[in-house]
C-alpha positions as CSV (number, residue, x, y, z in Angstrom):
1,X,-15.8,-15.1,9.0
2,X,-12.8,-14.9,7.6
3,X,-11.2,-11.2,7.9
4,X,-11.4,-9.0,4.7
5,X,-8.1,-8.1,3.6
6,X,-8.3,-3.6,2.8
7,X,-7.8,-3.6,-0.4
8,X,-10.7,-6.2,-0.7
9,X,-12.3,-3.2,1.0
10,X,-11.3,-0.6,-1.1
11,X,-12.9,-2.8,-3.4
12,X,-16.3,-2.9,-2.1
13,X,-16.0,0.6,-1.4
14,X,-15.9,1.6,-5.0
15,X,-12.1,2.7,-5.6
16,X,-10.2,2.1,-8.6
17,X,-8.0,-0.5,-8.9
18,X,-5.6,2.3,-10.2
19,X,-6.0,4.5,-7.5
20,X,-5.0,1.0,-5.2
21,X,-1.3,1.7,-3.8
22,X,0.4,-1.7,-3.3
23,X,3.0,-1.0,-0.8
24,X,5.1,-5.2,0.1
25,X,6.3,-3.3,3.7
26,X,7.7,-7.0,4.2
27,X,10.7,-6.1,1.4
28,X,14.1,-5.6,3.7
29,X,14.3,-1.8,2.9
30,X,10.6,-1.7,4.8
31,X,10.6,-3.7,7.9
32,X,11.6,-0.6,10.2
33,X,8.5,1.9,9.3
34,X,7.0,1.4,12.5
35,X,5.7,5.3,12.2
36,X,2.3,7.1,10.3
37,X,4.9,9.4,9.1
38,X,7.4,7.1,7.5
39,X,4.5,5.2,5.8
40,X,3.6,8.5,3.6
41,X,7.5,9.4,3.7
42,X,7.4,5.5,1.8
43,X,4.3,7.0,-0.2
44,X,5.1,9.6,-1.6
45,X,8.3,8.2,-2.6
46,X,6.9,6.0,-4.5
47,X,4.3,7.7,-6.0
48,X,7.4,10.6,-7.2
49,X,9.3,7.2,-8.9
50,X,6.3,5.8,-10.5
51,X,7.2,2.4,-7.7
52,X,3.1,3.0,-7.2
53,X,1.5,-0.3,-9.1
54,X,-0.5,-3.8,-8.9
55,X,1.6,-6.2,-7.0
56,X,1.0,-6.6,-3.3
57,X,-0.8,-5.3,-1.0
58,X,0.6,-3.2,2.4
């Protein structure tokens, strides 16, 4: 059985697409994120800047 992606699990759980944040953790500036606190900061900054858009999954 293939593994589901986090996004598939969220969709199946009934989460609206507009409430799912897509962050590219492979992007050059995000590769050094290694702790939950760093991830929280990235999410907060992305929301503040309006960068949370439907593109790539975390």
